[in-house]
C-alpha positions, 0 to 999 in steps of 0.5 A: 573100809576098815579103820587101821589097828593100833599098833599097825598091822603090818610093817612096811608098804613098798610102792615101786614106781610110785608116780603111777599111784599119784593122782592125775593133776591137770586141774585145780584138783588132782583126780584120784585114779583106782591105783591112788584109791587102792593105796590110799586104802592100804596105807594106814594099815602100815607102820612105814611106807617107802615110795620109790620113783625117779619122777615124784613130780609130774609138774602139777603141785596138786598131784605131788602133794597128794602122793606126799599125802599118801606117804605121810599124812601127818607132815604133808596135806593135799594142795599145801606146799610142802615144808622144804625141811619136812620134804628133805626128811622123807625124800632122797634124791640120787642122780646117775652122775652122783653115783659114778664114783662107785664101780661103774654101774651105769656105763657111759651112753653112747648114741648111735643111729641105726639104719633099718631096712624096711620091706615094701609091705612095711613101707605101704603099711606105714604110708596107709597109716600116714594117709589114714592119720592125715584124713582123721586129723583133717576131720577132727580139726573142728572137733573138741576131741582132736587131742583124743584123736592124736592120742589114738593115731600116735598109739597106732603108730607106736604099735606099728613099729613095735609089733605087727600083732600089737598093731592088728590088736590095737587097730581092731579095737580102734575100728570096733570103737569108730563103729560104736561112735558112728552108731552114736552119731559121734563125729570124732 
């Protein structure tokens, strides 16, 4: 990692969907992902930074303060609650309803339930996945990895409703991972 040059080599770093570079913050200390590490390495080489996100705060203060530190390490520090005045100087928040007085960029949202006619094959596939899910959840009831099992089953269900090809790819990978787990003696 090279030290940043002064003046900075680049003018502006723009990070869209910046919440994706925030460290995951489920514990007392947020864990840097590879994205976080990449932005942490790049950011010092830019004079200015612009982070764009609709969800800057994921509910974990450690993660939020780490994201702020990536944006401006002179004003913000990981793990320290940001000063509201300093936060106000760098954060602009706009909600859709605040933009209503401009020409209609965001149409009124209308929710409408749509009936979907499933084929018999689609119904059988869904029932087979439901049966498999119940079986896996019962088997995982006493296992630490129940959360992981639930995640995989939700992913399979999403893929089934999304695209048969996506479902097949995910199912193949899932079955291969089960084979690997059985060879290791893992009961999940």
